[in-house]
N, C-alpha and C positions, 0 to 999 in steps of 0.2 A: 557416645564418646565421652570419656571422662576428661574434663577440662582442668581438673586439679584445682578448682577454686573453692572447694568446701572449706569453711572456717577461715578463709582469707578475709582480712579486714580491708574493706573497700570504701574509700571516701569519694563521694560524687558531688562535685560542685554544680549548682544549678539543677539539683536532683528532684525538684518539686514539680516539674512539668516538662512537656515536650520530650526531647531526646534524653535528657537527664533522668526523667522519671522512667522512661522505657529501660534505661540502663539499670536503674535501681531495681526494677522488677526482675530483669534478666539475671542479675547477679544474685539476688535473693533466692530466686528459683534454683540456682546452682548451689545453694547452701552457704554462700558467703555471708559474712557479717557486714552489713551495709550501713553506712552513715550518709545521710543526705544533708546538704547545706543550701539554704536560700535566704535572701534578705527579706522575703515577704512571708510573714507568719501565717497569713491566711492560706497561701499556696502550700506551705509546709504542712499545716493541719489537714488540708484537703488530700494531699498526697499520702500522708501517714495513714489516714483513715481508709483511703482507697486500697492501699496495700494491705492494711490490717484485715479488711473484709475479704481479701483474697488469700488470707492465711499467711501473709508475709510480714515479718517484723523488721523494721529499720530504726536506727537511731536518728533523730532529727535535731537540727540545731540551726539557729538563725545567725546570720553574719553578713556584713557588708564587706565583700572582698576587695573593695577599691583601696583599702588601707593595708599596708604590710603587717601591722601589728594585729589586725583582725584575723588575717590568714594564719599567723603564728598561733594566736589564741585558739582558733578552731582546730588546728592540727593537734595542739596540746590537749584540748578537751576530748577529741575523738580518741587519741592515744590512751588517755586515762580511762575513759568510759568503755571503750570497745577493745582497744589493743593497738600495738604498733601497726602503722598503715602499710599494707602490702601492695595495694593498688590505688592509684589516684586516677579518677576519670574527670577531666576538666570539661564541663559543659555550661559554665556560668557565663553570663554577659551577653547582652544583645545590642548590637550596633544599630542605631537608627538609620533609616534610609533618608537621604536628602536629595532634593533636586540640585544639580551641580551649581546653579546660580545662587543657591541658598547656603553653600559651603563657605565658612569663614574659619578663622583661627580657633574660635571657641568650639565650633563643630568638630574640627579635627581633634582637638584636645579632649573633648567630651567622649568622642568615639574610642580613643585609646584608653581612657579611664573606664569605659564601659565594657570593652572587649579584651584588650591586651593585658592590662594589669591584673584583672581578676583571675587570669590563668597563671601569670608569671609569679605572683606573690605566693599562692599556696604551693605551686610547683617547686619553688626554690626551698621552701621550708620542708616539704616532704623529701626532696632530694637530699638535703643536708642530713636529715635523720636516717634515711635509707643508707647513705654512704657511711655514716658513722657506725651503724650497726654491723656493716660488713667489715669495716676497718678494725673494729674492736673485737670481732669474733662473736658478738652477741647473736648474730644471725648468719646462717650460711645460705639463706634463700634471698637473693636480690629481689627488689620490688620492680614494679612496672608502672608506667604512666601512659595514658592515652588521652591526647588532646583532640577534642572534637571541634574542628575549626570551621571550614567552609570553603567552597570553590571560589568565593569572591576574591581570594588572595591569588588566584591563578588567572582569572579572566576578569577584566575590568567591566563593570556595569555602571552606566551613567548615574543610577540612583544609589550606588553602593561603593562609591570611590573611597570615602573615609573608612568605612568598614572593611573594604577589601585591603586597604593599606595595613590595618591592624591584623587581618588574617595573614597577610604575607609576612609580617614581622613574627607572628607566632610560628609559622612554618619554619622560618630560619632558626628561631630559638629551639624548636623541637629537634631539628636535625643537628644543630651545633652541640646542644647539650647531650643528645644521644651519643654523639661521637666521643665526648669527654667521659661520660659516666659509664660507658661500656667497660671500662677498666675494672669497675666494681661488679659487673654483671647486670647492672640496672638497665632496663630497656625502656626507651621512650619512642612512641610512635604517634601518628596523628591520622585522623579520618577527616576527609573533606567532603561532607555531604553537599549535594546540590540542593535544589528545592525539596523540602521535606514537609509533610503535612502537619505543621505546628502553628502556633499563634504568630510566630515571626513571619511565616510565609503569608498568613492572612493579611498582615500589615503591608507586606510588599505587594500583594495582589490588589489591595485597596488603592495603594498609591499608583500602581500601573493603570488601574481602571480609571482613576481620576485623570491621569495624563492622556489616556486615549479617548476619554469621553464615553466609556461603556460601563456596564455594570460588572460587579465582582465575579459573578458566575461566568460571564463571557471571558473575562480576563483570566480566570483560572483555567478554563477550557483551552484557551489559546496557548497559555503557558505549558500545560501538560502535553498539548499536541506537538510541541517543539522537541520533546524528549524522545529519543529513539525508542526507549522501552514503552513509551506511550502514557506514562504517568509519573507523578512525583513519588518520592520514597515515603515509606512509613517509618515512624520513629523506631519501631521494633527491629527493622532491618538494619538500621545503624547500630543499635544495641548489640545485635548478633555479631557484628564485626568487632565491636569493642570487646566483647567476651573473648573472642578468639585471640585478639592481639594481647590481651591481658593474661592469657592462659599459658600453661607450659607447652601447649601445642604450637605456640609461636615463639619457642625459646631461642630461635636464631634470627628473629626479626627485630631490628632496631633501626631507628632513623628513617622509617618508611612513612610516606605520606600516601594514604590510600584514598583515591577518588571514589565517590559514590554518587554519581550524578546521572545514572541511567544511560550512559554513553554519550552525553551531550557535548563533552569536551574531549575530542580525540587528540590528546597530548601524549607525548612519550614521557 
């Protein structure tokens, strides 16, 4: 199936590990021109070399997306080095887990700065440029955005209340902006992964193991046993859905929030 992604310029925030890296690999395999962003130079170098050894080339750049000017600078850099951005995949930001009794104002603020704003800042800059290209006639092909958020915004977890609040805010922003920017043909969708086999889940498993007084292997086994499909997701499975949502095969899909939790949350 031709997804129509060859030579598309794809910016992936948080693209140096986990789901973001899986997305970088998937888009590069499809022939897209991929740029990955991370604030950790060691992770960037590791991801770049890993993909290079697979015969895949990506543009890499370091940035801290907690600041709006940093997001604007990165979008400008990628546009200059690679080309106008056709696809934005937001996968940056990791919200820490907290025991509820450890939550305070600083924890809530830090969580929004860690998860909400690193999505919003680059998204707003990319949207501005995408809309401008359509309004001026510079481009007749509207861009697409996929925000990889998380089921924590749908179902409250004791150890993920602050992070879940950030996820819920991102879902609202996704749907609201999708409604507005549809007039330009720009599509914005989101994926809500459940537990996925990444470093973030390892952190959550360790915290849960500590709370239950068991080892991490037991905590992981118990967690996966609760999933109707019997296991946690692989990053590559999330990337496959991101590919579809960003492709012309999903040309009439916008404002969608796609759950990927193995059937754990039977919500309409």
